[in-house]
Structures are given as structure tokens and as C-alpha cells.
C-alpha positions, 0 to 999 in steps of 0.5 A: 543151258547145258548140264555142264554150265548149270552144274559146274560153277566157276572157281571162287575168287581167292579169299583173304584172311577173315576179319573182325568188323563192327557193322554200322548200317545197311546199304541199299542192297541190304549189305552191312557197312563197316569201316576199317581203321584207315576209313576203307569201306567194307560191304558185308553180305548177311551182316546187320547194323550193330553186329560184330562179325567175322567176315571173309573178304572175297574182293578188294578194290582201291576204295572198298571191299566185298565180304560175306559173314562167316560168324556173328559174335554180337547179334542184332536184336533185329535179326530173325530166323529166315522163314524159307530154307532156300534163303541164305548167303551160301553158294546155291542160295535163292536170290529172290530175297535179300532181307529175310534175316531182318525183322520186317519193321526194321526192313521198312526203317531201312527203306525209309532211310534210303528214301530220305538219303536220296532226297537229301543227297540227290534232290537237295531237299527234305520232305516237310513230313514223313508219311506213315509207311504203307505195309501189308502181308510179309508173305505170299504177296508176290502175285507176279514173278518170272520163274526160270526153268532149267533141265539138268540132264546129268541129274535128270531133273528140272529146276523151276524158280528164281536165280541163285544169289549173284548168279545166272544159275537156277536155285534148287527150290521146292517152296517159296514163301513170298509167292502165293501159297497155291503157287508155292505148292505147285513148284515141285509138280511144275518140275515134274510136269516140265520134266515129263514134256518132250520140250523140257530142254527148250522151255527157259521160263514161266511168267507168273501173273495172278489175279483175284481168282485166276492164276496165269502161267505164260510158258516160253517155249523155243520149239513148237509143242507136241500134242502130247505136251499140250495134253500134259499142260491141260491135265495140269490145269485141270488138277489146279483149278483157276490155272490158265496156261498161256503159250509164248513161242516168240516175242510178247506179241505171240502170247496166246491163251492155250484154251480160250474158254472153259467147258461152258464156253465162258473164258475165265477172266484174269483180273483184280479188284479195287473194291473201295472204288467199285472197280474191276481191272481185267488184264493180260499176263503180259500187262504191267500190274503191281506185284503186290495186290494187297499193297496196291489197294492201300496205295491207290486209296492213300494216293487219292486221299493225299491228292484230295480230289474234288468233284469239280477238278480236272486231274491228269494221270501220267504213266497211267498204264491199265488205269490203276489210278485213272479209274479210281480218280474218275469216281472222284473228279470232274474229268480225268486224262490218262496218258501212257507211252504204250499203245497196248496199255492205252487200248486196255485202259479204254476197255477197262474204262468202258467195262467199269463205266456204270456198274450197279455196285458203284456209288457213282459212275465214272466221269469224263475220262480220256486216254492218250498214248504218248512218249513221256520221255520226250515231253516238251512245254508245248505238249503240256500246254496242249494237254490242258490245265489240270488242278492236280496230277498223279504221276506213276513212272517206271524206274526211269522217272519223269524228268522230261515231264517235270523239266517241262513243268518247271520251264512253263512255271518260269515263263508264267512267273517271269516272262522268260521264254521257255524251251519248246524242244526245238528253240526258245520261245514264249508259248501261248499258254491259253489260260494254262496253269500249273497243278496245285498238287502232285502225288508222285508214286515211285519205284526208284528213290534216286529218280524220284529225288532227282525229279523232286529236285527239279520241282523244288528248285523251280521255286513253285513247289515244295515237298510236303510229305514223303514215305515208303511203300513196302511193296516188296518185303524181304527185298531191297526194292524201295517203293515210295510216294511223295506229295508236292504243293504249289507254293 
């Protein structure tokens, strides 16, 4: 990005006269919602429920308006002072967080309402019970992040951090309260490091991945690095114990560790632990892992308790990834099948299984476990039958959800219940079920309440399952991201 594009912002949209508005609630993007006398909705950035504010409208559409708070005349009791100096509604404010001005407990309540609303309006259902929210540290939790990098030639400086609010520009950050403290402390030194490099104009981003003992930074560089730049990176790592530099000259397949071993010849291992299950999970910085390791430990424990796996049961872990749920399940069940769309992650999950198969610290070894690579967005009833019956399912899909999986499950239930042939993906036919039976219980971990609600509707509409419980997981405090968990029982 040139210095002109980084420093010269486009002119602001024409503003309208300020309005005095009563804020009623928050939307999923953490914007205050108000209504005009004619019923028109106004979305107000920076406003909280039950506040009276003066708002500056900057966009008008036929059905809604967009505005930003100018003054607060009646303040919400849930409003708090943001911890980070870079948070705000002003031009140039960091866009990494959206809710620092709202008490964390109130943030969780907003997310719970978003989940309930989605279940009601999209899934046309209501959970029998609301689960206690899963919460953890509100600060220093973000162990994964993409930090953008920009060299601003006119100012002779480098910016490292998140994008500005609603902008592609990089925020001028010197600290970040949601990153681990040691990473936040590196932001200013990182700016100086990149600024000293020959490649300072061709480094667009740094991908951050923290383990329990190692911090990995993946440096994306558009041109080959000079020996001087490599020496600078090594010196920075020496000054920050536990830091690993990984280099990415091209696509993800090009990511490699700068120095594969330490002076002793033993490579530092990027990994996280699940101590309740005696499991250690090595991973690459390009692998998917949960952003918040504190919440992840609680989430895995809660999911297994809700699933209530018995020693004689077979369990399928759909979208298993590295084995984050699979390996803990293997300490409880008779047999576990992990299914994942990525061949790379399946290979990594097999490695992790072998690594954890019978460590001395475990109460018991891992039971029979297999991993299969398959496109789970192209599931059919026939594929489900081929995978075999399982007593219970753990489903942890990406944002797209598990629609084809649940549609296939509902179709098989229909054949079992009524004898009506189900669609195998090519034509309608009665499948030979060979003793296949549907799972008695399903625990669904979701990072998108809309697709969770859609998939839940498929299950409940089939008449074979009911949603017995649902709740939120505050994986991303101070953001509008809603992670959730739901339980389905066969009727």
C-alpha cells in the first residue's frame, strides 16, 4: 500500500443534522437500535440499551439509517470505561473490538439473546433449557490473530496491528489488551524491527499463533529476505525467548520455520494442553486452533459432560480438525471416528493421536480411534450409513454449519420411521441400513448462531430430536462474535 493510500482517507459521507434518540437494544454487530416516530430503524454505533443519545446520521436508506454517537445524555448502568486507548468510535480507532464500552456480563447477555433470537426466528424452535454461559479471562485471551503491517513512507514509520474500524487502513497501535501481554509488549518493538528491514515495504502481515510455551509469528514476505533481514529476525527471537519466526514467501504450503532447531538441536514445540484429559496437542501456526485456549479447555470439558459418553459407546466427531475433541473423547468412549474435510488436518490428527496414545500421565490410554478425510459439505445418507452407527455425535463445523450432514441424518430417520425412500445424492432409493441407527445424543459446537439455528431446525423438524439445551461460549470477549453450544436428544 502506498503512503498516499495509507494516510489520505476518502472524504466522509455528508452528515445530517444530529438527532436525539432513545436506544432500545443492541444488534448482532453491537450497534444500538432506536426507532423514529414513523418506525424507521436507526443503528447507532457506540450507543447502549436504555441510553438517550444525540447521534449523527451518516447514511440514510429507505428502511434504516446509520449513525454514530455524538453525546450521551442518559448513560447506561452497563457502560464502562474501555481499557484500551485505541478503542473508540472515532476515525482511526482500532477495529479489533466492538464492545469494550459494555460490561462483560452484559456482553454475554447480548450474545445469549442473539442465540435465542436465531433459534426462534431461523430454526423456529426454543431450547428446553439455557446452559450457563462459558466464560473466562476478558483480557489477554487472543492467542491467534492476523496483524496487518504497513510501511508509511511519508512518516517513515511502520504500523503493526488490526485494521481501523470499517476500514482497510491499519490502526496506529502501541498496545493491545486482548492479545497476550507478552505479544502486546512486542508491538512497538515489532514496528521498529520491520522498519529496520530491507523488506519493510513488502511485508503485508504477521500471523500470530501462541501455544502454551511458544509464540509463533508467520512473516508474510512478498520478496526474498536478505541475509541482513534474516539476522534481524533471529536477533529479535533471541531477545524474546519462546518466539519462533516462520516465513511465508507464497501460499500456505510455503510456510517454514526459520530455524528448525535451537542450539541444542531440539526444536521448540508449538502446542497446547488439555490437562483434564492428559492430552497435548502439537500444531503448526497455519492449522486451525481455537483463539482462546482458556475457554477451549472449559468448552471441551463441558461438551464431553453434556455428551455423557459411556465406556461402551461409539462416537463420531464431525469436523474433527486436529482432534481437539476427538482425543479427549478417546479417553472416555469405546471407539471414536474423527471426520474432517482437510487432508492436512487429518494427517495432523493422526500424528497427535499417536503422540498421545499412552503417555504415562494419562489415567488410561486412548481407545480405538480412526480419522477419515471427507468433504462434509457434500454428505449423503449413503455416506452416513457407510460410516456406521454411533451412539453419540460431536459436531463442530466452521461458520457454514453442517446442513448437508443434518439433512442426510433427517432423511435416514424418515426411512427408518416410515419406510419412505431417502435421497442418496443421485436418486431416491431405499438404502440398506445394515443395522444403522441414528445417534441418541448430539452436541453441536457452533461459531455462527444463524447456521446453528438452521441446522437445529432440520433436526427438530424431522420429529426425531429435540433441542434440550443451548448456551453461549464467550470465546471472543469485547467482540460481537457469538460462539455457542447446543444439545439434541433423540425423542
